[in-house]
C-alpha positions in Angstrom: -10.2 -6.1 6.4 -12.8 -4.6 4.1 -16.3 -5.5 5.4 -18.5 -3.9 2.7 -18.6 -1.6 -0.3 -21.1 1.1 -1.1 -23.3 1.0 -4.2 -24.8 4.1 -5.6 -23.4 6.4 -2.9 -25.4 9.6 -2.5 -28.4 8.4 -4.4 -31.7 7.1 -3.1 -30.5 3.6 -4.1 -27.4 3.8 -1.8 -26.7 0.5 -0.1 -23.9 -1.6 1.4 -22.9 -4.9 -0.1 -23.7 -8.0 1.8 -21.0 -10.4 2.9 -21.3 -12.6 -0.3 -21.0 -9.5 -2.6 -18.1 -8.1 -0.6 -16.2 -11.4 -0.9 -16.9 -11.6 -4.7 -15.6 -8.0 -5.2 -12.5 -8.7 -3.1 -11.8 -11.9 -5.0 -12.1 -10.0 -8.3 -9.7 -7.4 -7.1 -7.2 -10.0 -5.9 -7.5 -11.8 -9.3 -6.7 -8.5 -11.1 -3.7 -7.9 -8.9 -2.3 -11.3 -9.5 -3.1 -11.3 -13.3 -0.1 -12.0 -15.6 1.9 -13.4 -12.8 1.9 -10.1 -10.9 3.8 -8.2 -13.7 2.0 -5.0 -12.8 3.0 -5.2 -9.1 5.9 -3.3 -7.5 7.8 -4.6 -4.5 10.4 -2.3 -3.0 13.8 -3.5 -1.8 14.4 -1.0 1.0 17.7 0.7 1.6 18.6 3.3 4.3 17.2 6.7 3.4 14.5 5.4 1.0 10.9 6.6 1.2 7.9 6.0 -1.0 5.2 8.5 -1.9 2.0 6.9 -3.2 -1.5 7.9 -4.1 -3.6 5.7 -1.9 -6.7 6.6 -3.9 -5.1 5.1 -7.0 -2.8 2.3 -5.7 -3.9 -1.0 -4.1 -1.5 -2.3 -1.5 -1.1 -5.1 0.9 1.4 -6.1 3.5 3.4 -9.3 2.9 3.1 -12.0 5.5 6.5 -11.3 7.0 5.4 -7.8 8.1 3.3 -9.6 10.7 6.3 -11.3 12.3 7.5 -10.0 15.7 9.3 -6.7 15.6 12.4 -8.4 17.0 12.5 -10.4 13.7 11.7 -7.9 11.1 12.2 -4.5 12.7 9.7 -1.7 13.2 7.4 -0.9 10.3 6.2 2.7 10.5 3.7 4.3 8.1 3.0 8.0 8.2 0.2 9.6 6.3 0.6 13.1 5.2 -0.5 15.6 2.6 2.2 17.7 1.0 2.5 20.6 -1.4 5.8 22.0 -2.5 8.1 23.0 -5.3 11.1 20.8 -4.6 11.3 17.2 -5.9 11.8 14.6 -3.1 15.2 12.8 -3.0 17.2 10.5 -0.8 19.1 12.1 2.1 22.7 11.8 0.9 24.0 11.6 4.4 22.0 8.5 5.1 22.8 7.0 1.7 26.6 7.6 2.2 26.4 6.0 5.7 24.5 2.9 4.4 27.2 2.3 1.8 30.0 2.4 4.4 28.2 -0.1 6.7 
């Protein structure tokens, strides 16, 4: 959970928000995310072979409540952070996609 935000970073006025300010900012962020019935939100329906690449500096994200259920109920959720540079566009692994369609 976010405990604080930094105001005026790098300046002589730099300071952390107090608990009240932090809660107000988080409430404002939450309100923006849920605005218009969540039309700007994206929820992925996972299929075998899928992967998502996102820019965490530009995308807000949160786990849905069911991701906190026991692994036996929802399976293992794994997140890898990486930095990549390349010339080939990412795509699904066709072998995995073909296998999932047979199952």
